VOKOL-302434 format. One record per residue (C-alpha): x, y, z. Coordinates in nm, 3 decimals, always signed. Example, Ala and Ser with C-alpha at 12.3 -4.5 7.8 and 13.67 -1.06 7.14 Angstrom:
BEGIN
+1.230, -0.450, +0.780;
+1.367, -0.106, +0.714;
//
This chain:
BEGIN
+8.284, -1.277, -2.926;
+8.557, -1.549, -2.979;
+8.505, -1.916, -2.935;
+8.738, -2.142, -2.832;
+8.718, -2.527, -2.853;
+8.833, -2.716, -2.561;
+9.146, -2.961, -2.650;
+9.253, -2.762, -2.941;
+9.468, -2.465, -3.053;
+9.328, -2.139, -2.973;
+9.211, -1.829, -3.164;
+9.357, -1.536, -2.996;
+9.006, -1.347, -2.916;
+8.899, -0.999, -3.029;
+8.999, -0.724, -2.833;
+8.754, -0.676, -2.521;
+8.563, -1.001, -2.657;
+8.485, -1.252, -2.388;
+8.595, -1.614, -2.433;
+8.333, -1.877, -2.473;
+8.500, -2.233, -2.413;
+8.214, -2.542, -2.505;
+8.299, -2.866, -2.645;
+8.336, -2.852, -3.039;
+8.027, -3.094, -3.029;
+7.788, -2.901, -2.859;
+7.901, -2.578, -3.075;
+7.810, -2.796, -3.394;
+7.502, -2.864, -3.230;
+7.406, -2.527, -3.152;
+7.505, -2.399, -3.469;
+7.265, -2.623, -3.644;
+6.984, -2.512, -3.377;
+7.048, -2.161, -3.437;
+7.036, -2.188, -3.785;
+6.677, -2.334, -3.775;
+6.537, -2.094, -3.512;
+6.700, -1.750, -3.526;
+6.449, -1.492, -3.655;
+6.344, -1.125, -3.689;
+6.388, -0.956, -3.341;
+6.549, -1.279, -3.140;
+6.899, -1.245, -3.004;
+6.932, -0.911, -3.092;
+6.946, -0.903, -3.462;
+6.707, -0.675, -3.641;
+6.534, -0.778, -3.985;
+6.866, -0.714, -4.210;
+7.117, -0.891, -4.008;
+6.891, -1.220, -4.041;
+7.026, -1.329, -4.375;
+7.409, -1.299, -4.320;
+7.417, -1.436, -3.971;
+7.173, -1.727, -4.089;
+7.456, -1.776, -4.369;
+7.757, -1.759, -4.140;
+7.613, -2.017, -3.907;
+7.518, -2.261, -4.166;
+7.887, -2.180, -4.341;
+8.049, -2.279, -4.002;
+7.839, -2.599, -4.005;
+7.954, -2.676, -4.325;
+8.334, -2.605, -4.236;
+8.291, -2.827, -3.936;
+8.134, -3.142, -4.145;
+8.334, -3.122, -4.484;
+8.652, -3.027, -4.392;
+8.860, -3.297, -4.302;
+9.020, -3.279, -3.992;
+8.870, -2.919, -3.909;
+8.752, -3.055, -3.562;
+9.076, -3.247, -3.473;
+9.321, -3.011, -3.603;
+9.460, -2.665, -3.521;
+9.362, -2.392, -3.728;
+9.627, -2.224, -3.971;
+9.756, -1.909, -3.812;
+9.638, -1.631, -3.988;
+9.878, -1.411, -4.183;
+9.997, -1.083, -4.082;
+9.838, -0.819, -4.248;
+10.036, -0.611, -4.507;
+10.121, -0.287, -4.337;
+9.978, -0.128, -4.626;
+9.650, -0.226, -4.597;
+9.473, -0.222, -4.237;
+9.303, -0.546, -4.118;
+8.951, -0.561, -4.140;
+8.785, -0.629, -3.784;
+8.574, -0.919, -3.776;
+8.216, -0.929, -3.738;
+8.076, -0.995, -3.384;
+7.823, -1.272, -3.350;
+7.576, -1.325, -3.049;
+7.482, -1.657, -2.936;
+7.124, -1.708, -2.864;
+7.013, -1.809, -2.494;
+6.696, -1.939, -2.364;
+6.474, -1.652, -2.199;
+6.436, -1.678, -1.813;
+6.069, -1.750, -1.640;
+5.944, -1.379, -1.494;
+5.946, -1.453, -1.106;
+5.626, -1.543, -0.897;
+5.650, -1.427, -0.545;
+5.407, -1.290, -0.270;
+4.999, -1.341, -0.247;
+5.023, -1.342, -0.660;
+5.287, -1.625, -0.629;
+5.125, -1.804, -0.380;
+4.768, -1.828, -0.535;
+4.913, -1.959, -0.835;
+5.148, -2.220, -0.682;
+4.842, -2.341, -0.471;
+4.551, -2.343, -0.711;
+4.557, -2.589, -0.983;
+4.259, -2.422, -1.144;
+4.413, -2.094, -1.152;
+4.765, -2.272, -1.344;
+4.510, -2.469, -1.564;
+4.351, -2.121, -1.682;
+4.639, -1.878, -1.660;
+4.909, -2.124, -1.801;
+5.271, -1.939, -1.792;
+5.344, -1.573, -1.648;
+5.460, -1.365, -1.900;
+5.526, -1.065, -1.704;
+5.671, -0.962, -1.389;
+5.467, -0.783, -1.110;
+5.362, -0.452, -1.173;
+5.275, -0.271, -0.844;
+5.149, +0.079, -0.732;
+5.046, +0.255, -0.403;
+5.135, +0.171, -0.048;
+4.952, +0.054, +0.239;
+4.607, -0.013, +0.201;
+4.642, +0.127, -0.135;
+4.885, -0.101, -0.272;
+4.810, -0.316, -0.546;
+5.001, -0.523, -0.817;
+4.882, -0.706, -1.124;
+5.093, -1.007, -1.293;
+4.983, -1.098, -1.644;
+4.989, -1.459, -1.741;
+4.953, -1.615, -2.084;
+4.579, -1.738, -2.011;
+4.498, -1.395, -1.793;
+4.603, -1.204, -1.460;
+4.637, -1.222, -1.111;
+4.534, -0.882, -0.940;
+4.631, -0.822, -0.592;
+4.537, -0.570, -0.345;
+4.540, -0.537, +0.029;
+4.176, -0.439, +0.043;
+4.062, -0.803, -0.201;
+4.322, -1.034, -0.189;
+4.481, -1.230, -0.492;
+4.206, -1.262, -0.766;
+4.257, -1.447, -1.129;
+4.112, -1.254, -1.414;
+4.072, -1.514, -1.701;
+4.116, -1.419, -2.071;
+3.782, -1.313, -2.203;
+3.509, -1.050, -2.301;
+3.474, -0.969, -1.911;
+3.893, -0.889, -1.855;
+3.905, -0.727, -2.191;
+3.590, -0.487, -2.044;
+3.797, -0.421, -1.734;
+4.123, -0.343, -1.861;
+3.908, -0.113, -2.128;
+3.763, +0.086, -1.837;
+4.101, +0.107, -1.699;
+4.175, -0.200, -1.518;
+4.285, -0.189, -1.142;
+4.316, +0.194, -1.199;
+3.990, +0.276, -1.356;
+3.620, +0.287, -1.262;
+3.604, -0.066, -1.108;
+3.925, -0.111, -0.917;
+4.034, -0.462, -0.816;
+3.865, -0.759, -0.843;
+3.678, -0.920, -0.536;
+3.630, -1.243, -0.701;
+3.782, -1.479, -0.934;
+3.633, -1.465, -1.276;
+3.325, -1.703, -1.269;
+3.262, -1.884, -1.579;
+2.998, -2.144, -1.696;
+2.705, -1.904, -1.655;
+2.343, -1.934, -1.794;
+2.383, -1.949, -2.157;
+2.761, -1.956, -2.184;
+2.788, -1.632, -1.971;
+3.069, -1.512, -1.707;
+3.097, -1.252, -1.448;
+3.356, -1.087, -1.198;
+3.274, -0.854, -0.897;
+3.510, -0.582, -0.833;
+3.543, -0.293, -0.571;
+3.255, -0.114, -0.738;
+3.026, -0.337, -0.920;
+3.074, -0.602, -1.160;
+3.096, -0.704, -1.521;
+2.876, -0.967, -1.666;
+2.886, -1.136, -2.001;
+2.687, -1.342, -2.221;
+2.700, -1.407, -2.579;
+2.352, -1.293, -2.628;
+2.419, -0.938, -2.464;
+2.804, -0.871, -2.454;
+2.969, -0.740, -2.145;
+2.823, -0.499, -1.928;
+2.904, -0.295, -1.634;
+2.684, -0.286, -1.305;
+2.751, -0.079, -1.033;
+2.600, +0.057, -0.688;
+2.224, +0.040, -0.612;
+2.152, -0.092, -0.927;
+2.392, -0.365, -0.936;
+2.245, -0.430, -0.564;
+1.874, -0.418, -0.708;
+1.948, -0.678, -0.964;
+2.127, -0.895, -0.725;
+1.767, -0.896, -0.490;
+1.602, -1.001, -0.846;
+1.837, -1.309, -0.874;
+2.108, -1.180, -1.118;
+2.149, -1.360, -1.431;
+1.949, -1.638, -1.339;
+1.659, -1.414, -1.198;
+1.370, -1.253, -1.383;
+1.580, -0.970, -1.525;
+1.819, -1.194, -1.691;
+2.183, -1.032, -1.784;
+2.210, -0.683, -1.830;
+2.197, -0.556, -2.192;
+2.269, -0.159, -2.176;
+2.548, -0.001, -1.940;
+2.371, +0.209, -1.694;
+2.192, +0.577, -1.811;
+2.161, +0.909, -1.643;
+1.959, +1.196, -1.702;
+1.623, +1.093, -1.577;
+1.413, +1.326, -1.379;
+1.507, +1.462, -1.032;
+1.872, +1.316, -1.116;
+1.754, +0.936, -1.195;
+1.914, +0.691, -1.385;
+1.819, +0.345, -1.558;
+2.001, +0.002, -1.687;
+1.816, -0.249, -1.883;
+1.811, -0.621, -1.878;
+1.698, -0.878, -2.075;
+1.361, -0.903, -1.910;
+1.315, -0.547, -1.766;
+1.469, -0.255, -1.616;
+1.626, -0.134, -1.292;
+1.545, +0.224, -1.212;
+1.737, +0.453, -0.979;
+1.633, +0.770, -0.807;
+1.789, +0.987, -0.532;
+1.461, +0.987, -0.330;
+1.389, +0.615, -0.389;
+1.684, +0.423, -0.490;
+1.728, +0.173, -0.733;
+1.433, -0.084, -0.783;
+1.358, -0.359, -1.042;
+1.092, -0.298, -1.305;
+0.977, -0.566, -1.466;
+0.662, -0.790, -1.623;
+0.314, -0.670, -1.651;
+0.369, -0.407, -1.405;
+0.640, -0.251, -1.552;
+0.400, -0.240, -1.886;
+0.116, -0.092, -1.661;
+0.366, +0.203, -1.511;
+0.519, +0.255, -1.871;
+0.154, +0.338, -1.980;
+0.138, +0.567, -1.703;
+0.438, +0.756, -1.805;
+0.700, +0.592, -1.585;
+0.869, +0.850, -1.392;
+0.736, +1.152, -1.571;
+0.375, +1.039, -1.523;
+0.126, +1.043, -1.213;
+0.306, +0.732, -1.038;
+0.647, +0.907, -1.014;
+0.937, +0.612, -0.927;
+0.897, +0.275, -0.797;
+0.978, +0.306, -0.421;
+0.997, -0.074, -0.343;
+1.088, -0.383, -0.543;
+0.833, -0.610, -0.652;
+0.623, -0.803, -0.404;
+0.565, -1.160, -0.489;
+0.320, -1.443, -0.352;
+0.030, -1.228, -0.270;
-0.330, -1.361, -0.269;
-0.406, -1.616, -0.571;
-0.059, -1.579, -0.732;
-0.030, -1.169, -0.764;
+0.209, -0.916, -0.693;
+0.248, -0.557, -0.652;
+0.485, -0.250, -0.647;
+0.465, +0.069, -0.457;
+0.549, +0.400, -0.633;
+0.583, +0.768, -0.494;
+0.249, +0.820, -0.577;
+0.088, +0.476, -0.622;
+0.052, +0.126, -0.655;
+0.019, -0.108, -0.919;
-0.112, -0.468, -0.837;
-0.134, -0.769, -1.054;
-0.317, -1.082, -1.059;
-0.338, -1.354, -1.286;
-0.718, -1.309, -1.324;
-0.733, -0.922, -1.328;
-0.397, -0.810, -1.456;
-0.216, -0.498, -1.347;
-0.394, -0.205, -1.237;
-0.274, +0.159, -1.112;
-0.396, +0.270, -0.746;
-0.373, +0.619, -0.616;
-0.473, +0.906, -0.399;
-0.783, +0.841, -0.147;
-0.886, +0.523, -0.308;
-0.549, +0.338, -0.254;
-0.545, +0.449, +0.118;
-0.900, +0.335, +0.142;
-0.870, +0.027, -0.063;
-0.561, -0.052, +0.200;
-0.741, +0.036, +0.474;
-1.007, -0.197, +0.423;
-0.751, -0.533, +0.368;
-0.625, -0.468, +0.006;
-0.649, -0.755, -0.184;
-0.711, -0.962, +0.119;
-1.036, -0.756, +0.213;
-1.379, -0.756, +0.079;
-1.288, -0.549, -0.225;
-1.032, -0.798, -0.336;
-0.813, -0.682, -0.665;
-0.907, -0.400, -0.870;
-1.050, -0.488, -1.195;
-1.066, -0.185, -1.374;
-0.867, +0.192, -1.370;
-1.004, +0.501, -1.184;
-1.267, +0.667, -1.363;
-1.285, +1.043, -1.336;
-1.677, +1.183, -1.368;
-1.701, +1.566, -1.324;
-1.734, +1.546, -0.944;
-1.609, +1.227, -0.839;
-1.399, +0.914, -0.920;
-1.450, +0.555, -0.896;
-1.294, +0.233, -0.936;
-1.443, -0.151, -0.976;
-1.244, -0.426, -0.760;
-1.358, -0.755, -0.753;
-1.592, -0.725, -0.478;
-1.754, -0.384, -0.498;
-1.662, -0.045, -0.602;
-1.457, +0.254, -0.438;
-1.592, +0.613, -0.476;
-1.418, +0.941, -0.403;
-1.527, +1.312, -0.404;
-1.367, +1.595, -0.235;
-1.698, +1.632, -0.043;
-1.765, +1.279, +0.053;
-1.440, +1.140, +0.114;
-1.382, +0.740, -0.015;
-1.628, +0.453, +0.041;
-1.729, +0.162, -0.108;
-2.011, -0.053, -0.222;
-1.944, -0.398, -0.163;
-2.090, -0.706, -0.352;
-2.443, -0.796, -0.206;
-2.794, -0.692, -0.186;
-2.717, -0.319, -0.097;
-2.484, -0.297, -0.360;
-2.703, -0.420, -0.620;
-2.976, -0.208, -0.545;
-2.783, +0.074, -0.523;
-2.648, +0.018, -0.848;
-3.031, -0.065, -0.968;
-3.079, +0.293, -0.885;
-2.837, +0.433, -1.087;
-2.532, +0.432, -0.864;
-2.353, +0.748, -0.814;
-2.569, +0.923, -1.063;
-2.884, +0.809, -0.957;
-3.135, +0.879, -0.702;
-2.902, +0.787, -0.363;
-2.583, +0.989, -0.495;
-2.249, +0.906, -0.360;
-2.191, +0.689, -0.044;
-2.107, +0.862, +0.300;
-2.042, +0.530, +0.471;
-1.929, +0.211, +0.365;
-2.198, -0.108, +0.463;
-2.265, -0.129, +0.824;
-2.442, -0.397, +1.052;
-2.733, -0.312, +1.235;
-2.970, -0.476, +1.438;
-2.928, -0.795, +1.245;
-2.934, -0.626, +0.906;
-2.730, -0.400, +0.686;
-2.755, -0.031, +0.654;
-2.547, +0.228, +0.446;
-2.557, +0.612, +0.422;
-2.593, +0.794, +0.116;
-2.617, +1.146, +0.003;
-2.981, +1.162, -0.021;
-3.075, +0.908, +0.204;
-2.992, +0.525, +0.336;
-3.024, +0.172, +0.208;
-3.167, -0.063, +0.515;
-3.168, -0.411, +0.431;
-3.350, -0.637, +0.642;
-3.350, -1.037, +0.622;
-3.679, -1.081, +0.494;
-3.762, -0.711, +0.389;
-3.452, -0.666, +0.147;
-3.279, -0.301, +0.070;
-3.518, -0.040, +0.122;
-3.472, +0.357, +0.076;
-3.511, +0.558, +0.431;
-3.456, +0.928, +0.446;
-3.179, +1.054, +0.664;
-3.410, +1.219, +0.924;
-3.642, +0.888, +0.957;
-3.336, +0.706, +0.949;
-3.187, +0.832, +1.280;
-3.492, +0.777, +1.474;
-3.505, +0.424, +1.336;
-3.143, +0.362, +1.406;
-3.167, +0.494, +1.760;
-3.441, +0.214, +1.841;
-3.512, -0.034, +1.524;
-3.739, -0.270, +1.738;
-4.036, -0.013, +1.788;
-4.049, +0.006, +1.414;
-3.931, -0.306, +1.269;
-3.755, -0.302, +0.890;
-3.856, -0.111, +0.610;
-4.110, -0.265, +0.360;
-4.112, -0.027, +0.068;
-3.879, +0.280, -0.020;
-3.941, +0.636, +0.097;
-4.212, +0.853, -0.051;
-4.334, +1.193, -0.049;
-4.689, +1.322, -0.072;
-4.859, +1.662, +0.041;
-4.840, +1.550, +0.385;
-4.441, +1.498, +0.399;
-4.220, +1.201, +0.317;
-4.348, +0.863, +0.408;
-4.161, +0.531, +0.537;
-4.347, +0.232, +0.573;
-4.175, -0.017, +0.849;
-4.327, -0.340, +0.973;
-4.469, -0.206, +1.268;
-4.575, +0.153, +1.137;
-4.564, +0.411, +0.919;
-4.377, +0.742, +0.966;
-4.391, +1.066, +0.797;
-4.125, +1.335, +0.808;
-4.256, +1.694, +0.798;
-3.979, +1.963, +0.625;
-4.162, +2.271, +0.742;
-4.192, +2.163, +1.131;
-3.848, +1.920, +1.079;
-4.043, +1.691, +1.299;
-4.108, +1.316, +1.253;
-4.434, +1.194, +1.312;
-4.639, +0.876, +1.291;
-4.874, +0.846, +0.956;
-5.238, +0.807, +1.150;
-5.467, +0.990, +0.984;
-5.598, +1.319, +1.213;
-5.844, +1.598, +1.159;
-6.018, +1.837, +1.386;
-6.193, +1.528, +1.539;
-5.895, +1.384, +1.705;
-5.763, +1.390, +2.022;
-5.394, +1.306, +2.117;
-5.307, +1.181, +2.413;
-4.959, +1.211, +2.576;
-4.946, +1.057, +2.928;
-4.837, +0.783, +3.152;
-5.047, +0.463, +3.295;
-5.326, +0.712, +3.391;
-5.458, +0.625, +3.040;
-5.443, +0.269, +3.079;
-5.782, +0.072, +3.024;
-6.074, +0.277, +2.889;
-5.964, +0.572, +3.094;
-6.135, +0.881, +3.221;
-5.950, +1.083, +2.968;
-6.043, +0.886, +2.659;
-6.402, +0.879, +2.783;
-6.447, +1.236, +2.859;
-6.255, +1.333, +2.549;
-6.543, +1.135, +2.349;
-6.789, +1.315, +2.562;
-6.652, +1.623, +2.464;
-6.661, +1.572, +2.090;
-6.353, +1.414, +2.000;
-6.437, +1.077, +1.892;
-6.089, +1.014, +1.695;
-5.813, +0.934, +1.940;
-5.436, +0.835, +1.916;
-5.351, +0.773, +2.243;
-4.961, +0.767, +2.339;
-4.966, +0.596, +2.694;
-4.621, +0.473, +2.875;
-4.596, +0.310, +3.214;
-4.365, +0.494, +3.452;
-4.314, +0.834, +3.264;
-4.294, +1.148, +3.364;
-4.173, +1.530, +3.281;
-3.875, +1.409, +3.464;
-3.957, +1.034, +3.537;
-3.800, +0.800, +3.288;
-3.918, +0.475, +3.160;
-3.713, +0.159, +3.002;
-3.959, +0.156, +2.691;
-3.817, +0.471, +2.556;
-3.474, +0.455, +2.629;
-3.507, +0.520, +3.006;
-3.537, +0.881, +2.912;
-3.821, +1.111, +3.020;
-4.149, +1.200, +2.797;
-3.961, +1.539, +2.759;
-3.672, +1.355, +2.650;
-3.837, +1.118, +2.447;
-4.081, +1.320, +2.260;
-3.735, +1.575, +2.172;
-3.548, +1.287, +2.037;
-3.871, +1.112, +1.857;
-3.861, +0.818, +2.081;
-4.218, +0.883, +2.133;
-4.368, +0.946, +1.751;
-4.692, +1.155, +1.756;
-4.913, +1.118, +1.433;
-4.873, +1.394, +1.179;
-5.140, +1.686, +1.088;
-5.351, +1.923, +1.271;
-5.565, +1.712, +1.529;
-5.865, +1.930, +1.737;
-5.712, +1.876, +2.079;
-5.354, +1.744, +2.215;
-5.373, +1.671, +2.600;
-5.086, +1.607, +2.813;
-5.156, +1.344, +3.088;
-4.831, +1.340, +3.337;
-4.673, +1.437, +3.664;
-4.799, +1.129, +3.916;
-4.463, +0.963, +3.834;
-4.250, +1.264, +3.913;
-4.463, +1.279, +4.225;
-4.377, +0.919, +4.307;
-3.983, +0.973, +4.255;
-3.993, +1.306, +4.439;
-3.874, +1.531, +4.161;
-3.793, +1.887, +4.262;
-4.017, +2.181, +4.170;
-3.770, +2.317, +3.940;
-3.697, +1.977, +3.731;
-4.030, +1.936, +3.687;
-4.127, +2.296, +3.575;
-3.827, +2.289, +3.364;
-3.896, +1.975, +3.176;
-4.255, +2.066, +3.168;
-4.210, +2.359, +2.924;
-3.936, +2.217, +2.733;
-4.216, +1.913, +2.651;
-4.476, +2.177, +2.586;
-4.254, +2.372, +2.360;
-4.178, +2.025, +2.154;
-4.539, +2.006, +2.102;
-4.607, +2.338, +2.020;
-4.346, +2.279, +1.750;
-4.516, +1.982, +1.618;
-4.849, +2.117, +1.624;
-4.838, +2.515, +1.569;
-5.224, +2.507, +1.495;
-5.345, +2.272, +1.752;
-5.502, +2.325, +2.058;
-5.272, +2.186, +2.354;
-5.441, +2.119, +2.684;
-5.272, +2.050, +3.026;
-5.425, +1.783, +3.245;
-5.282, +1.771, +3.624;
-5.264, +1.477, +3.835;
-5.542, +1.269, +3.935;
-5.565, +1.197, +4.325;
-5.806, +1.145, +4.650;
-5.826, +1.358, +4.924;
-5.636, +1.169, +5.158;
-5.247, +1.196, +5.285;
-5.128, +0.937, +5.034;
-5.195, +1.139, +4.774;
-5.036, +1.487, +4.913;
-4.755, +1.495, +4.660;
-4.979, +1.429, +4.365;
-5.195, +1.714, +4.423;
-4.873, +1.927, +4.484;
-4.771, +1.825, +4.145;
-5.114, +1.878, +4.001;
-5.093, +2.244, +4.143;
-4.744, +2.312, +4.020;
-4.801, +2.244, +3.629;
-5.162, +2.381, +3.585;
-5.033, +2.708, +3.754;
-4.749, +2.724, +3.526;
-4.961, +2.624, +3.223;
-5.210, +2.915, +3.322;
-4.880, +3.152, +3.304;
-4.841, +3.038, +2.946;
-5.190, +3.099, +2.875;
-5.255, +2.699, +2.792;
-5.599, +2.548, +2.879;
-5.550, +2.324, +3.175;
-5.781, +2.134, +3.378;
-5.677, +2.027, +3.783;
-5.776, +1.678, +3.853;
-5.692, +1.703, +4.261;
-5.926, +1.520, +4.473;
-6.103, +1.470, +4.152;
-6.146, +1.089, +4.268;
-6.269, +1.146, +4.583;
-6.511, +1.427, +4.456;
-6.653, +1.118, +4.201;
-6.690, +0.853, +4.455;
-6.387, +0.655, +4.306;
-6.164, +0.687, +4.618;
-6.237, +0.303, +4.673;
-6.231, +0.207, +4.321;
-5.840, +0.102, +4.290;
-5.605, -0.152, +4.198;
-5.341, -0.026, +4.400;
-5.259, +0.304, +4.578;
-5.255, +0.484, +4.218;
-5.402, +0.286, +3.951;
-5.786, +0.281, +3.923;
-6.007, +0.029, +3.784;
-6.229, +0.040, +3.503;
-6.541, +0.130, +3.731;
-6.321, +0.442, +3.855;
-6.249, +0.529, +3.541;
-6.630, +0.527, +3.439;
-6.702, +0.735, +3.768;
-6.440, +1.014, +3.699;
-6.505, +1.031, +3.324;
-6.824, +1.239, +3.332;
-6.659, +1.493, +3.588;
-6.375, +1.512, +3.325;
-6.605, +1.583, +2.977;
-6.788, +1.857, +3.197;
-6.447, +2.022, +3.251;
-6.299, +1.986, +2.912;
-6.606, +2.116, +2.753;
-6.594, +2.398, +3.014;
-6.224, +2.479, +2.950;
-6.251, +2.461, +2.536;
-6.569, +2.683, +2.555;
-6.819, +2.412, +2.428;
//
């Protein structure tokens, strides 16, 4: 390049060189400035050219300043070169000019020009936009002194501030890498000096204590549910790790982990609950992967977390405990921590044939044979434990504690505990309990535990004592009987000192046990035995007869069947059932069937008919029987009735001798 000073003589330019016309004063200032600033790589000079150029520039300045008239007179004409010596070409000189600012256009330019914050952190652009893709996949990045602005059609324009987050993003490939384009601006000023940015595929989060870590996918979402860096988990301290069982993955955070599997999704695992899970073998153990996030705000400040095969529940008072299998299902069905059992206070304890677990409010037991049941705190629970619990006299529970007749009952393998308000918890055997439970009022509450002797298994109730006989599989009352005892089963014909009782004494049976219930018959029922007939009541043990071998058992029924007009077939069917039941109860005793006491008048026609019906049926069985048809008239007692069917005491006294004679005859006495 040749230089031309305006207003002075010209110097012929070099061939092909442009001419720059500037005032001499400006040239001088520029020369001085360039002499100060020229350096390696600037205005096209390489390192070896710097010295000569800088010398030329300073020399030019010296000529301008020191040669008198140099700036005011034309330069002397150059002498023509000798033909014998070729002219030497001058060294071309490039004058440095100011570098232009990269353009700011489109969404990136709009963000930069409209956001004072963006300009304050990014400073000046250092490169033009670099774009790729087209349509919905298009995107651009422009670099600045303080970071980048990245734009895509999907995310808009976002600021990426210089720092560890930006460094990690570019290290992972920037917008074309794992994360894609940013969806938010870089957020700084987080807890403990942290920063974060969210991208199309996850986020990068940084803190001085943890470095920059990537979170993505389901693990990132689970971390978000836990409150991100201000939540319990805090900042991520590692990247995501894979290779767990069943294709699972995990990521560590300051105060816990997030664990993911294809079957369960991602869930935080932290605190005391995580520690208990770790002791159980984590995803390789009996619980498997977490299936839910931790549930907070439970009763008394507790929390819980569900797993593939169980639950871990924690409270300040009980710590973290695992619940699995049938015990967990049972506990949940009773209301969980809000129910009678409360929180678990221990882990499952496995015995040879059963498992149990202690809770605040009791104990849950399980076995394959019995299922899961609990004993809850109180007298029944305390008595059960005093008897040795599951390994003791009663064995495992078969039911929970149940309300009954104003008290409480619970069934176990070897019996029941029956608790009455004034009697406490007492052991009752299964067969006896079944009868007692049908009508507790007839027995009252048990006053002592069951016991066994040569007669059978006893239970003492408030109103009577019972005996269960394993040979006959029948329940009896405990009155003592022998060969001199007669047992009566009948209706109101046995009221007062009846003709039957007097006659039996006269026939040699001074000891008597009487079961007489008004309104009862073979078919006819009575509310006193739950509305059923004598046959049903005896079969269901609503009427208990004494245990042992009495000398005589007498049945005096049929009058009420005549009263209600029961059919012959019904009477005979029920009579045979009742007689069979008596034979099972008393296989070695004599059983005698009485007919129906009646008069010889038209009002007692049906009574006389039923008398004949049952005595003939007894004869067919070969059993002793006594017909009482017309006996009241024969004894002269037709006028000794309280009503049409019930005698007064005088009437009973008149009939008794006749009956005693008949009884002796029939029995061969």
